[in-house]
N, C-alpha and C positions, 0 to 999 in steps of 0.2 A: 526297273533294273534287271529282273530276271529275263525279260524278253530281249533286252539289248544284249545280254550275255549269250542267251541261247541262239540268237540269230547272228551272232558273231560280229556285231557292231563294235563291242568292247569286251575286254577280259574283265574278270571280277574286280581286280584292283582298280582298273581305270573307271569302272562303273561307280565305285565308291568315291573316287576323287571327283567324278562328274557331279554326284549329288552334293559334295562339299562345295563345289564351285558356285552352286546356286546361293549358298549362304555367304560366300565371299562377295558376290554381287550385292546381296542384301546389306552387308557390312559397309561397303563403299558408299552405297546410296544414303544410308542413315548418317554416315560421317559427313556427307556433303550437304544434306538437306538444310541444316541450320544456316549454312552460308548462302543457300539459294533462296530461302524464304523472303529475305528483304527485297529481292529483285524480281521475283516471279510470283504471281498470284497462286493461291491454292487451286483455283480452277485450272490454270494452265498446267500445273505440275500433275494434278490428278489425271487429266485427259492425256497428257504425255505418257503417264504410266500405263493407261489402258492400251494405247497404241503399241508400246513396247511389249506388253504381255502377249498381244496377238501376234506380233512379228516374231518374237522369240519362239513361240510354239510352232509357228509355221515353218521357220527355217530349220528347226530340229528334225523335220521330216526328211531332210536331205542328209544322207550318210556321207558327210564330208570329212570324217575322221574325228579323232579325239579332240584336237584343238578347235575344230569347227563347232562341235557340240558343247564344249566348255564355254566358248564365246557366247552362245545363245542361252545356255542355262545360267551363265553369269548375268546376262541381260534380263532374264526372267527374275532373278533375285533382286535386281535394281527396281524392276517394276513392282514386285511384291512389297518391297520396303516402302516405296513411295505411297502405295495405297494403304498399307497398314498404319503408317505414321500419320499421314495427312488426313485420311477420312475422319477419324475421331475429332481432330482439331477443327474440321469443317462443319461438323454436325452437332457436337455436344453443346456448343454455345446456343443452339436453337431449340433445345428441349427443356421442359420444366425441371427444377431441381429434384423433385421427388420421383422423377422418371429416369434419372440419369443412369441408375444401375441397369435397368432393363434396356435402355437405349444403347448403352455401351455393349451389352450382351448381343443385341440384335446386329450391331455393326460387325461382330466377329462370327456370326453364324455362317457367313459365306464360305469361310474356311472349311467348315464341316460339310456343307453342301457340295463343295468341290471334291472333297475326299470321297464322299459317297458316290458321286458320279464316276470318279476314276476307278473306284473299287468295284463297281458293278458293270461298267461298260468295258473297260480295257482288258480284263481277264477273258472276256468273251472273244476278244480279237487276238488272243495269244498265238493262234495258229496262222494268223494273217501277217503280212509284212508289218513290222513295227511302225513304219512310216504312216500307216493308216491311223494308228492311235494318235500320233502327233497331229495329224491333220484334223481329226475329229475334235481333239482338245482345242486346236486353234479355232475351229468353227464355232464351238461352244463359247469360247472367250469373245469371239467377234460378235455373236448375237447378244451376249450379256453387255458388252461394251456399248452396242447400239442402244440398248435399253437404258443404261446408266448415263450416257453422254448428255442428254438434255436435262437431266434431273439435278445437276449441280448448279447452284446459284453462283453468280459472279462474285468472286471475293478478291479483294485488292491486296496488293503486296504488303501494305502497312497493317495487316491484321495481326502481325506479331508485335507484342509490346515487350520491348527489351528492358524496360524499367517500369516497375510498379509503384505508383505514387499513393495509391489508395490503401495500401496495406502497411501497417506499422512495421518499422524496421526489425523490431525484436521478433515479431511473428514471422516475418519474411525469412529471417536468419534461421529460426527454428524449423521453418518449412524446408529450407535447403538441407538441414541436417537430416530430417526425415527422408527427404528425397534421396540422399546418398544411401541411406539404409535400404530403401526400396529398390534403388538401382542395383545394389549388391545382390538383393534377393532375385531381381529380374535377371541379372547376369547368371546366377546359379540356376535359375529356371531354364535359361538357354542351353546350359550344359545338360540338364536333366532330361530335356525333351528330345535330344538328338537321336537316341536309339529308336524311339517309337516313330518319329517323324521321317527319318531317313532309312532305317534298316528293319522296320517291322516285317515287311514282306519277305526279305531275304533271310531274316531270323527264323521265321516260320518255315520257310523253304528248306533251310539248312538243319535246324534243330529238330523239327517235327516231321520233316520230309513231306510237308504239305504241298499239294498241287498248286499250280498258279491260280486256278479258280477258287480253291479254298483260301489261299493267301489273300486273294482279291476280296473275298467276302469278309475276312478279318479286317482288311483295310477299310472296307465300306462300313463295318461296325465301328471302327475307330472314327470314321467320319460322322456316323450317326450320333456318337457321343459328342463330337465336336459341334454338331448342330444344336443339340439340346443343352449342352453345357453352359454356354454364355448366358442364354436367356434364363435358365433355371437358377444359376448362381446370381444373376442380376436381380431376380425376384427376391432371393434370400438377402442380397445386399441392401435392397430397399427396405427390408424389415429390420435387420440387425446391424447394418452399416458395412461399408466396403472393407474397412480394416479387419474386422472380425471374420468376414468372409474370406479374406486373403489368408489369414492364419489357418482357417479350416482347410482351404484348398492345398496349401503346402503340406499340412499334416496328412491329408488324404493321399497326396502324391507320394509321400515318403512311404507310407504303409503299403500302397499299391505296388511300388517297386520292390519292396522287401518280399512281398508275396511272390512276385514274378521271379525274383532272384533265387529264392530258396525253396519254392514249391513249383518246379517246372512241369506243370500238367496242362495239357491242351484245354481242358474244360475250364480251369482257373484262368488260363490265358484269355479266354473269351471275356470274362468279367473285367480283368485288369486292362485289356485293350479298350473296352468301352469306357472305363473310368479315366484312363489316361487321355482318351479322345475328348472327354468332357473338359478336362483340365487344360488341354492344349490352348484353346482360345479363351477359356474362362479367366485364367490368371492375367493375361494381358488386358482383357476388357476391364477387370477390376482395378488393375494398376492404373490404367488410363483414367478411369473414373475417379480414383483416389487422388491422382496427381492433379486432376481438374479442380480439386478442392484446396490446393496448396500453392498458390492461389490460381483461379481460373485464367487470369490474364496472361499467365506465362505457360499455360498448358502446352502449346506447340513446342516451345523451347525445351521445357523440362521433359516432356514425353519423348521428344527426339533424342535427347541425351540418354535417357534410360534405354531406349530402343537401340542406341549405338552400343552400349555396354553389353546388352543381350546379344546383339549381332556379332560382336567380337568373340564372346564366349561360345556361341554356336559355331562360328567358323573354325575356331581353334579345336573345339571338341569334335567337330565333324571330321577334320583332317586327321586328328589323333586316332579316332575310332576307325576311320577308313584304313589307316596304317595297320591297325591291329587285326583287321578282318582275316588276313591270310593265316593267322596263327591259331593254334588249338585253344579252345575255350574263349575265343575272342568275344562272343556275345555276353558271356558271363561277366567279363571284365568291363565291357561297355555298360552293362546294367549296374554293376557295382559302382562305377564312376557316377552314373546318373543318380543312384540312391544317395550317395554321399553329398552330391550337389543339392538335392532337395532337402536333405537333413540340415545342412548349413543354411540354406535359404529360409527354412522354418525358424532357425535361431535368429537370423537377421530380422525377420518379420516380428518375432517376439520382442526383440530389443527395440525395434521401431515403436512398439506400443508404449514402452516406458518413456521414450523421448517425446511422444506426441501428447502425453497427458496434459489436459488443459488447453490444448491448441484447438480442438474441434469436438463437437458433441459426439462424434463417432468414436472418439478415443476410448 
């Protein structure tokens, strides 16, 4: 975003709305996925998402104006949603039960690896035309897509079970109640993560007058946390259970944001950036694994709905925070909103524990 602004592709407000358009595409895709799953195989949808990801990054290298960039960042959001929602559904059914926490964590490490790559590579190109950064990103995505393409097994459209006959109706109804509570927590997570996922670099650039290189290193640190987070938390979840791990994650996120909000020091910002990076993919991976237990036959449907609520909250919060950016103390208010969101998410997860007593050994 700073490079787009400095090289006069966009003004600051337009750059903020451009970031938000990515989440709008994510929202649309998640909303439509449940309707598409009965007609298209997971294989077809996942490979379509890989193609869209490469195309969206390639076409962003053309400075066609605000509307053109919004179109392709919107497309990137669609691709990201398809991959994040469908990949767990395609893989968690193929791993042993006692490995699901780690497996779900491994699935989400790609987010962190991508952030590390962008944080280390793109700041070095800050003095080059920003189109070079888009093209390099597209090239990396193309290579990774070629690697992933043949590794998905063929999956049929009827992999989604809309009715579960093997689960007693009382347990199924209780599962749905717990799902609603977890969906509320995931919705609040979506709000809480917006400042760090969309505005971390510009926050450092504006608040601490950090250079693009230093801001990029912070972003890479965020990605390093995102790479370690899901696997580390997955190992913990395999020991103490996914639910208890989720409560700990929401508690840690709340405390981290409070520190960021009321102790604005660059040294502390290093630690909080790393911690929020760990939690970025860790919480979705744990939620995905937990939803798989309630019951596994309906994981794609339930996980898709939860992702939809999260996408809605992310899109709304992103546009609201983008609107606030031109005003004084904007980042303080953005972080305050995020802190409140994680606090209420913690309350939702805690109440979820009361509702799930007796449902699962993890309760």
